N, C-alpha and C positions, 0 to 999 in steps of 0.2 A: 570366313563370309558363307552363309547358305542360302539356299532357295526352299522356303517351306510349300510343301505340296499338301493341301488339304483333301478330305475325301480319299484317305489313304486305302480304303476297301473299295473304291468305286472302280470304274472301267478305264478312267484316264490317267489317274495319278500315278498308278504304277508303271504303266507304261512309259510316261515321262520320266520317273525315276530311272529307269530302266536305260533311256537315252543319257540322261546326265551321268550315269556311273560309267556308261561307256565314254564318255568324255572327261573322266575324273573332275566332273563338276561336283562339288558337295551340295548335299541337299538332305532335307528332313521330310520324311512322310508322316504326316500326321493322322491320327486314328483316335476315336474315342477311348479304343481298347488298349492303345498305348504299346508298350513292350509285348504285351501277350499277343499282339497282333504281327501276322509276318505275310507281306502282299507280294507276288511276284519274285519271293526271295529276298525281299528288302526289308530289315525290321524297321520297326515304326518307333514314334514316339509319341506320347500321349498329348494330343490336342482336342479339346472339346468347346466348340465355340458357345454353349450354353454354360461353361464354366471359366469365368474369366480368370481365377487361378492357373488355370493351366496355360492361359496367355503369359502371364506375370512369369512363371517358372520357365517357360520356353526361352523367353527372349532374355531372361537374366542369365542363362548358359550358353547363348549362341547369338552370334551376330547374323541376323537375317536382312537380306537386302531385296529379296523379290518373293511373292507370293502368289500361288496358284489357288484359286478360290473356287469352291464347287458350293451349289445351293445345299443346306442341310434340310432335312425333313423335319422342321419345327414351324411353328405358326408364325406368320410374319417376319420371314428369315431375314430379310433386310434390316430390320432394327438392330439385330446384333451383328451381322455382317458389316454395316456402316460404322458402328462403334469400333469394331475390331480394326477396320480400316485406319480410322483414327489413331487407335493405340498404336498400331504397327508402324504408322507413318512418323509418328512422335518417337519412335524406337529404332529409327534408321531404315525402315523400308521404303525404297523410293520408286519401286515397280508392282504393279498387280496386273495379273491376268485372270480375267474372270470368264468362266465357261457358262455361259447362259443358256439362250436356245432359239430357235426361229421366233416365237411369239414375244420375247424381249423387246421393249421399247423404250427410249429414255423417258423417266419419270413415271413410269406404269408400274403397278405394284407388282412385286415380284422381283426377279433381276433387274429391270428397268430402274427400279429405285436405286439399286447399288451402282449401277451404270451411271445414274446422274449423279450420284454422291461423289465417284471418283473424279468425275468432270470437276465438279465443284470444288473438290480437295486440291486441284492442281497437280496432282500426282501423274507419274507416267502409267500408262493403262493400254490394254489392250482388251475387248470383249469379244469372246468366240461365241458365235450363233450356229451351231451343229443344226443339222437336221436328225432325222431319227437313226439311231445307231444300228447298224447291222449285227452287232453282238447281242442285240435284245432275242433274237431268234435262236441263240443258244444257250439261252438262259432257260431254268427250269420249266417256266409255263410253257413258252412257245415251243421249246425244245422237245418238251415232252409230247405236246398235241401232235408235232411234226412227227416225233420218232415213233410213237405208240398208237396214234390214229390216222396218222397220212394227212391231217388237217391243220389248216390254220384259221383261227376265228377271229374275225375282227369287225368293226363297223366303218370301215374305210371304204368300202363300196367299190368304185373303180377310180377313186384318187389317187392321183402321181404323187410321188414321194420320192426325193434324191437321197437315198440311203447313203450314210456315209461310215467307213470304219473307225473305231476308236483308235487304231493304229495312225491314220492319218490327222484325226483330231489331235492327238497328243505330239505329232511331230510339229504340225503348226504352234501349239502350245510351247514346245521346247525352244523353238525360234523366238516366239514373242517374250520369253522370259530371259533367253541369253543373247540374243542379237545386241550388238553394241547400240543400235539407234532404237528407242522405243516407237512404237507405232501409232500409239495415242487415236485409235479408230476401233472400229468392229469390224469383223470379217464373218460373212456367212461361209461356214464350211459345209460344203454339199458334196455329195457323189457327182460320178461322172454321168449319170443319167437317170431320168424321172422313171420310175417305176409303179406298177399298180401290184398289189397283192396277188393278183391273177398271174401277172410276169413273174414274181417270185416264186410262185407255185409252181409254174412252169420250168423255171431253171433248177428249183430242187427235185422236180420230178426228174429231169435229164440227169443231173448228178448223182442221185441216190437210186436210179433205176426202179422207181416205182412211181406210181401217180400220187402226187399231193395235191389236195384241193383246197382252194380258198372259200371257206364259208362265209357268206355276207349276212350279217345280222343287223337288224335295227337296234336303236339305241337301248330300249328296253332290255332286249333280250341279251345284249353284250353286257350290260350292267348286271343281270341276273346271274350270268354265267361267271364272271369275274368273282362275284359275291360267293357263289357256290365253290369257286375254286380257292377259297380263303382270303380273298382281298377286304378290306374294310368298305363300306358303302361309300365312304368319302373318296377312297383311292381310286374304287371301281368308277365312279362318277367320273372323277378327274380324268383317267386313262380315256374313258370312253368318249368323253368331250373332245379330247385331242383327235382320236381317231374319226369323229364326226367332222371336225374341222379339216382334216385331211380329205375327207371324201367329198370337200368342197374344194381341193386343189389348193389350201392354205400352205401346204408346203412346197408345193411345186416351186421349181426355181433353179438357175444355172448359177454357177461361181467359179472364177479360175483361182481362187484363193489358196488351195493347197498347192498347185502348181507354183503360184508366186513365191509361196513361202518356203517350199520344201524342194523345188526343181523337178517335179515328177507329178505326174497325174494321179488323182485318188484312185484306190482300190475299186475294181468293178465288183458287182455283188457274184457274177461266175466266179471270179478269183476268191472272194470270200468262200462261197460254197464250197468251192474244192479243198480249200485248207482246212474247213471244219466238217466235212461230210462224216468222218468217224464219231463225231459226236451223235449225231441225229441216227446214225446206223446201229449206235450201242445200245438203243432201247428195243 
């Protein structure tokens, strides 16, 4: 019996895989690239939500009892995700953990549609609603502007965001997948403090030993900059809208979910910056 982790090349699934491996719990790390992909040292199996034959092959060869679900970047992802939930449930899966986001709401287009379907299907479930990942700051876009230009460009203005580490999200997901009792609810997964990007820049300045500046852009200039950096018009607009919402304190909040589920408080941004400073210093 195995746990299927979708989104094998993402930030959380490989971390959950490491936690499962440490406890000798069987799992399958699913990716569209299949056996050609290795994430955090874990070989993967082929799983493509858009290819239903990959579902059948996977379940034919393995008994799966729980599934961790990430949103794929496809149009109306909830349509196929809900169809897969029904397929998996008919083939023995009795627990689903969905990683959604702060904006998810039951029945709302997006992961809210999947959340609603989990309830209607009567399966054991847990919906994780994390805020913004600290790890976004070490991915190529932001890591480059911080490392080379000493700048962070956003449209968040002075909005407060409870940045959370993917390590903490993954640990909560691990418990939601493996604890004896299913939680059958949602958890807002938030960091220990609400921070503006000005404060993020101050912390990075301290850790890196040089001044990092947060450059505040309006919506139009932010979209233009992201498109110039190679993003599609659609995705640039999507990301900018999230930042504009954050500027209005949409993300702001507090939660004890990480400590309740894991027994320890979530990682602070200062700790995260110290752990990852070599990435920014390498540019």
